[in-house]
C-alpha positions as CSV (number, residue, x, y, z in Angstrom):
1,M,0.0,0.0,0.0
2,K,2.8,2.4,0.9
3,S,4.7,1.7,-2.3
4,R,1.6,2.2,-4.3
5,L,1.0,5.6,-2.7
6,T,4.6,6.6,-3.2
7,S,4.5,5.5,-6.8
8,L,1.2,7.5,-7.3
9,L,2.7,10.6,-5.7
10,H,5.9,10.3,-7.7
11,K,4.0,9.8,-10.9
12,N,1.9,12.9,-10.3
13,R,4.5,15.0,-8.5
14,R,4.5,17.8,-11.1
15,I,0.7,18.4,-11.1
16,L,0.6,18.1,-7.3
17,L,3.4,20.6,-6.9
18,Y,1.7,22.8,-9.5
19,C,-1.4,22.7,-7.4
20,V,0.5,23.6,-4.2
21,I,2.2,26.5,-6.0
22,G,-1.1,27.4,-7.6
23,S,-2.7,27.5,-4.2
24,C,-0.1,30.0,-3.1
25,G,-0.8,32.1,-6.2
26,A,-4.5,31.7,-5.9
27,S,-4.4,32.6,-2.2
28,L,-2.5,35.8,-3.0
29,D,-5.0,36.4,-5.8
30,F,-8.0,35.9,-3.5
31,L,-6.5,38.0,-0.6
32,I,-5.8,40.9,-2.9
33,Y,-9.2,40.5,-4.6
34,S,-11.0,40.4,-1.2
35,A,-9.0,43.4,0.1
36,I,-9.8,45.5,-2.9
37,V,-13.5,44.6,-3.0
38,R,-14.1,44.7,0.8
39,W,-11.9,47.5,2.1
40,G,-11.0,49.4,-1.0
41,G,-14.6,49.4,-2.4
42,G,-13.2,48.4,-5.8
43,H,-15.2,46.8,-8.6
44,Y,-14.9,43.0,-8.6
45,Q,-13.5,43.0,-12.2
46,I,-10.7,45.5,-11.3
47,A,-10.0,43.5,-8.2
48,N,-9.9,40.3,-10.2
49,A,-7.4,41.7,-12.7
50,I,-5.0,43.0,-10.0
51,G,-5.3,39.9,-7.8
52,Y,-4.9,37.6,-10.9
53,A,-1.7,39.4,-12.1
54,S,-0.2,39.2,-8.6
55,G,-1.0,35.5,-8.2
56,T,0.3,34.7,-11.7
57,T,3.6,36.5,-11.1
58,L,4.1,34.5,-7.9
59,S,3.1,31.2,-9.6
60,F,5.5,31.8,-12.5
61,I,8.5,32.4,-10.2
62,L,7.8,29.4,-8.0
63,N,7.0,27.0,-10.9
64,A,10.0,28.0,-12.9
65,R,12.3,27.5,-9.9
66,F,10.9,24.6,-8.0
67,N,8.5,22.6,-10.2
68,F,9.6,22.7,-13.8
69,K,13.2,23.7,-12.9
70,T,13.6,25.8,-16.0
71,Y,16.3,28.5,-16.0
72,D,16.7,29.0,-19.8
73,L,14.6,31.3,-21.9
74,L,13.0,32.9,-18.8
75,M,11.7,36.0,-20.6
76,L,10.1,33.9,-23.3
77,R,8.7,31.6,-20.7
78,L,7.3,34.5,-18.7
79,I,5.6,35.9,-21.8
80,S,4.2,32.5,-22.6
81,F,3.1,32.0,-19.0
82,F,1.3,35.4,-19.0
83,G,-0.3,34.6,-22.4
84,V,-1.8,31.5,-20.8
85,A,-2.7,33.5,-17.7
86,S,-4.4,36.1,-20.0
87,L,-6.6,33.3,-21.4
88,G,-7.3,32.2,-17.8
89,W,-8.0,35.7,-16.7
90,A,-10.4,36.3,-19.7
91,T,-12.1,33.0,-18.8
92,S,-12.4,33.9,-15.2
93,A,-13.7,37.4,-16.0
94,G,-16.4,35.9,-18.3
95,I,-17.4,33.4,-15.6
96,L,-17.5,36.1,-13.0
97,Q,-19.6,38.3,-15.3
98,V,-22.1,35.5,-15.7
99,T,-22.2,34.3,-12.1
100,V,-21.9,37.6,-10.3
101,G,-23.0,40.2,-12.8
102,W,-26.0,38.4,-14.3
103,L,-27.0,35.6,-11.9
104,G,-26.2,37.6,-8.7
105,W,-24.1,34.9,-7.0
106,N,-21.9,35.8,-4.0
107,K,-18.7,37.5,-5.2
108,Y,-16.5,35.4,-3.0
109,L,-18.0,32.0,-3.7
110,A,-18.0,32.7,-7.4
111,K,-14.3,33.7,-7.3
112,L,-13.4,30.5,-5.4
113,M,-15.3,28.4,-8.0
114,V,-13.5,30.2,-10.8
115,I,-10.1,29.4,-9.3
116,F,-10.6,25.6,-9.5
117,V,-11.7,25.8,-13.2
118,I,-8.7,28.0,-14.1
119,V,-6.1,25.8,-12.4
120,L,-6.9,22.8,-14.6
121,L,-6.9,24.9,-17.7
122,Q,-3.7,26.7,-17.0
123,Y,-1.8,23.7,-15.7
124,N,-2.3,21.8,-19.0
125,L,-1.5,24.8,-21.2
126,N,1.6,25.8,-19.1
127,R,2.9,22.2,-19.1
128,L,2.6,21.9,-22.8
129,I,3.7,25.4,-23.8
130,S,5.4,27.6,-21.2
131,F,7.6,25.0,-19.5
132,R,8.2,22.4,-22.1
133,K,11.8,21.5,-22.6
134,P,13.3,22.7,-25.9
135,H,14.0,20.0,-28.5
136,R,17.6,19.1,-28.8
137,Q,18.9,19.0,-32.4
């Protein structure tokens, strides 16, 4: 049983670490979002953009260093990571518009739901695009 669990964890290490790192980024995102909405009186979409950019920056730094261990082409990888993040942000903004703006859902619960959807989307895109290893000739 222990070896099975160890094997499963080893096999899925990268996505598990991505989720842990993503949790750090998502936590920063949610804290900034909540602070702007609650104490700053800011609009939820503006708070979403600022929180999202902050969480994305933290996630890139931690993923590049500890998860994918990529030290080459960092500027290109950062641009790619933010491109994927932009797609994630647009998706999150659309979902928030529908859930909060049109359906009147709670701003905080809607944001938490969005985070889970975006993590899956962005992990797969970043794994395949932003952090892929260059082909050796």
